[in-house]
Every structure is written in structure tokens, then in C-alpha cells.
N, C-alpha and C positions, 0 to 999 in steps of 0.2 A: 107607080105606087110602091111603098117601101115593103120589104119582105119581113117575114117573122124574125129572122136572124138579125136584121137591121135593128128591129124595135127592141130586142133583148140587149143588143149591144149598147144602144142608147141608155137604156135604163141601168145597166150596170155601171156606165160612165158617170150617169148623174148620181148614182149611189156612193161610188168611190172614185172620185175625181182624180186622185193621186195616185191611185194603184191600177196596174194592168190586170185584168181578170185572168190572164194566163199566169201571172204571178201567184194570184190567189190559189189557182188550181194547183200549180207546182207546190206551193206550201202545204196544201192540203195532202197532196200525194206523198210529200216528204214526211210530214207527220205520221201518216198512216204506215209508211215504210219503217220509220223509226220504232213505232209501237210493235209492228211485227217483229223487227229485229230483237227488241227488248224481250218480247214474249218468248221468241224461239231461244234466246240465250238463257233466259230465266229457266225454261223447261230443260234445256241441256244441262245447265248446272244442277238443277234439282235431281235429274236423272243420274248424273255423275255421283252426287252426294249419296244418293240411295245404293247405287252400285258399290260405291267404296264401303259404305256401312255394311252392307250385305257380306262383302268380301272379309272384311274384318271379323264379322260375327261368325263366318264359317271358319276363319283361321283359329279363332279363340276356342270355338267347340271342338275342333280337330286336336288341339293341344290339350284341351281337357281330358278328352278321351285317349289321349296317347300316353301309354306308360313308359317307364325308364326304357333307356336305349336297349334293344335286344329282348324286351320283355313284351309279353302279350298286353294288348290294351287292357286297362283296368276300369271297372266301373266306379265312378265317384260315388261314395256314400251319400245318402241323402242328408242334409243338415238336421241336427238334432232339434227336437220340438222344443220350443222356449219353456224353461222351467216356470211353473206356477209362482206367483208372487208369494214371497216370504211374509208369513203373518207373525209379527213378534209375540213371543210367549215368555211369560215370566219363568226364570230358572228357579227350581226348588232350592232353598238354602241348604248348604251341605250340613250334614249331621256331624256333630263333634265325635271324633274317634274315641272309643273307650280305651282308658289306659289299661294295659294288661296288668292283671294282678300279679303281685309278687309271691313267690312260694306256691305251695300246693296244700290242698285240704285232704288229710288222710281220714277223715271222718270225725274229728274232734270238734268241728264247728269254729276253729280258727286255723290260720294258714302257717305253714312251717317251712324252713329251709334247711339246707345240708342234711337231707334225709338219707339214712342208711336202714336197711331192713334185713330181717332174717325170718325165714318161713319154716314150716314143718316143726314147729314145736309141739311136743306131745303133752296135751292137757286133757287126760281121760281119752275119750274117743274123738276129741276134736284136734285138728292140726291147727294150732294157733300161729299168729305171726306177730312179730315185734318190730318196732321202729326206734330209732334215736333221731332227734331232730332239734332245731332251734326255732323258737316261736318268732313270727314276724312281728316287728315293733315299729310303729309309726310308718307303716308302709314300706319297710325296708328290711333287709336280712342283716341282723347284727353279726359283728365279729364274734367268733367262738370264745374269745377272751372276754367279751363283754356280756355273754349270756350263758348261764350253767346248762342250758338245754332241757330237754325232757326225754323220758322213755315212754312209749306208747305200745299197747297191745290190742290185737284182736282175739278175743277168747271165744267167739262163737262160730268162727270160720267163714263169716260172710264178707271178708276182705277189707272191712272197715274198722278202724281203731275204735274201741268202746271203753277204754281206760287209759289214764296216763299219770305220770309222777315226775316231779321236777328233780333233775340230777344235781348232785353236789358240784360237779364239774364236767365239761364237756369239751375236751381238747383232742380232735381227732377221734371222738367217740363213735361206737357202733355196737349194735347187738352182736356179741361175739360168739356165743354159744349156749347150748341148753343141756341140761344133765339133771337127773333125778337124784338129788343129794339125800333124800330121806326114804327112798324106795317105796313111795306111796302111789305111783303111776302118773304123777303130775310133774313135769320137769320144772326146775328153776332156771330162771334167765340169768346168764352171765353177761354183763355189760362191761365193754373196754371203756373206761372213763378217760384215760390219758394214754395217748400212744406215744412212746419214747424208748430210750435204751432201758428205761426201768417201767415197763407197762404196769398200770393200776387198773384193777378190776373190782366192780361192785357185783353183788349176788341178789336177785330179786325174786320175791315169791309171787306166783300167779294165782289168783283167786277167781275161779270161774263162777258164773251166776248161780249155779247150783250149791255152791258153798258159801254165798253171801256176797258174791262180787256182782259184777266183774270189777277186778282190782288188780293193780301191780303195786307192790310195795317193797322196799328194802328190807332185807333179813337183817335183824338186830342181834347183838351179842347178848347173851343171857348173863345174868349175874353169876359169879363175882367177875367174869372176864379175866383178861391178862393184860392190864394197861401197859406194863413194861415190855410186852411183846407186840403192841400195837393194837390190841383188841379190848379197848374199854368197854365196860357193860353199857348197855342201853344205846350204843352207837352202831350204825350200819357196818356191816362186815365189808372191810376193804382188804384185797390181797395185792402184794407186790412181787415181781420178779425181775430177772435181769440183773444189771449191775452198771455202776459208773465209779468215779474215783472214791466216794465215801460210802457206797452201799453195794451190797450183793443179796439177791433174793432168789428163792426157788420154791416150787409147789410140787408136792407129790400126792398120791392117793393111795389108800389101803382099803381092803374089803370091798371093793367095787365090783358089781353093783348091788349086791345084796345087803350090805351095811356100810356104806361109804364113810371114810374118815379123811379129811383134808388134813395133810401134813405141810406146814408152812415154816420154812427156815429163812432166817435173815441174819445178816452181819453188818455191823456198822464199824468203820475203821477211819482212822485220820487220813485226811486227802493226801498227806505225803507218804502214806504207807508205812509209817515207823510205828513201833509199839505193837501191843497185843490187840487182838479183835475180840470184841463181845459179840456172841453169836446166841440166838435162841432158836428152839424147835418147838412149835405149838401143834397140838393135834386138836381138830375142830370137827363137831358132829352135829348135824342138823336133825333135831328132834321132833316129836309129834306136836309140840307146843308151837312150832314155827320159829323158834329161836336157835341160834347157833351157839352150842355149849362148848366151852374150853374143856377138854378132857384133860389134857396136861401141857405144862409149858415149862421147858428147861433152858436155863442159861449157862452158857459155858465161855470160858476164856481161852483163845486159841491164837496160835502164831498167825501173823498176817498172810503167810504163804499157804496155810492150810485150807483145803477146800471146805465147803459146807458139808455138814454131817448126814446129808440125805442124798439119794440118787433121784434127780428130777426127770422123768420122761417127758417127751414133747406134749402128750395130751393126757395127763393125769385126770381120772374120772370123766374121760371122754371129751375134755375141753383143752385147747392149746393155750394152757396158763404159762408155758415157757417158750414163746415164739422166737426168741433171739438166741 
């Protein structure tokens, strides 16, 4: 009777007549071994990769915490927080810059350039102030030769001009001095109209509010005047001093300050210096009517080399009429 092994052997042969069962078993064993080898190799490779990555991470961290050579390890600052997203906003349109105004306002309501001033002018109990200037025209400062200029005064002592008058000429003009020529307690203003080797002066009357002002007006020559001596009646008083090739002038003062009299001498000669010189000496007095009266005027003929027939101090009647 066949055994169990014989029966199994027969069935295996009947199912796989071309293969030996031992071969099948060996193939199964080989496959199992290959799978085991592959799994082992995969695990080994994975473990190696993990170890390598861990080592690299440790090295990088070590370098990050390591400072410069010879220095203490430094702590790396934390990365800055991300900035909030920018929201576009409309920029305001730039405002147009204002063009700076030309000149200055001294209280007259219009602007002036080339300003000169003189303070401490005695007008009763008030210490007045005077200015000479050129009015701004078309937004610019005109040349002195293109504009006669103005004289302005502050007669109430508040520092702002409250009266003005147009000058006849303004070439290097300025308020030159103040003097009381009629001894009434209110000084007259002397304005240098032209600065040169033959300076030209004008004399102005200051009228405070209490006397019908405020006002500043040129002092005029009373009738009959002395036209040949340079003082025609009805015209503003103008004084000259100094000298050039064809003219010599000087100013003196008598009886100052109680009853001042201006003494004005002038001589005109040929430019070449040849021939006689016509000279005049005129005495002027400011009277209560506010006009300059000619007291006397004398004409003489003198040699060209003869000096003027008056002695001219530097500051007659308290004003530097003879500055040169």
C-alpha cells in the first residue's frame, strides 16, 4: 500500500510534469531570500541617508552658532517680521510755492526798494522817523535813474510811515539830517537828493496831525526869491556844496539855534579855469509862514584862484552840509 509521501509525489508530478518539485521549492526559497536581501539593503540605505542628513544638519547648526574665529559664539537674530502689504494711496498735489514779494512795506500800502532811514527826528514830543525809497513798479525794483523816489515819514512814533512825497530826483538819496530852522520845536528834514562831489540837498517841512497833517512837503522859496543865485520863487529850496571843474559851493549858518540863517555861497567858472569867477552869497531864513525867505543875495566877480567869501564848517545848523 502506497504511503502519503508517495501520493503527494504523484500529484505534484501530475500537476507539473516538466518541473521537479525540488526546483520549485528552491525557486521559492531563492525569491524569498532576494526579497529579504532587498528589504535589508533598503533599510540600510534609508538608515544611511537619515544618518547623513542628521550629520549635515548638526554641522550646519554648529556653523550657524559659531562666531568669527577667536570670538564668542553669537546668537543669530531672528528674521524680521514680514512687512504688511503696501496699500497704494494718492499723493497730494504739491502746492505752488509763493513767489517772494519784491521790496518791503513801510506802512504806505505799497512796497518800496532801496530804503534808507533816519530816526529820532524831533517833532514836538514825538520822535519821528523818515525814509527815502523807490517804489516797486511792475513787480520789480526800478533803477534809481528811472525813478525819482519818495520821502516818507512816521509822525506819530508807531514805527510805520503815515505820509510821503515824491522826490524830484533820487540818486544815492537818503534822509540826511534834521534841524529846527525856524526855532518852533519841530525839526525840518534835510534829504540828500544826489550824492556826488557836488551833493544836492532838499529841505522838507514835517506837519504832524495836530497841525493839519500828517504830511511831509518841500519848503518853497517865498517871493521874490533870487533866481540868479539859484532860488527862484515858488520852487523847492535846493542847496549845493562841494566842487568840480565848473562849480564850487559851500553852506554856513548864522545865529543858530535861536534864529537860524542859512548862508549859501556858490561860484561858477569856466571849465578851463581861465577868466574871472562869478560868485554869489545868499542868506535864507525859514519864517512862520513855512516859506524860505531870501534876506539878501550878493553877486561878486573874483579871480579864479580866490576862495569863496564864507567860512563853511562841517555841520552848519547841525547838519553835515559840507561832507567832502
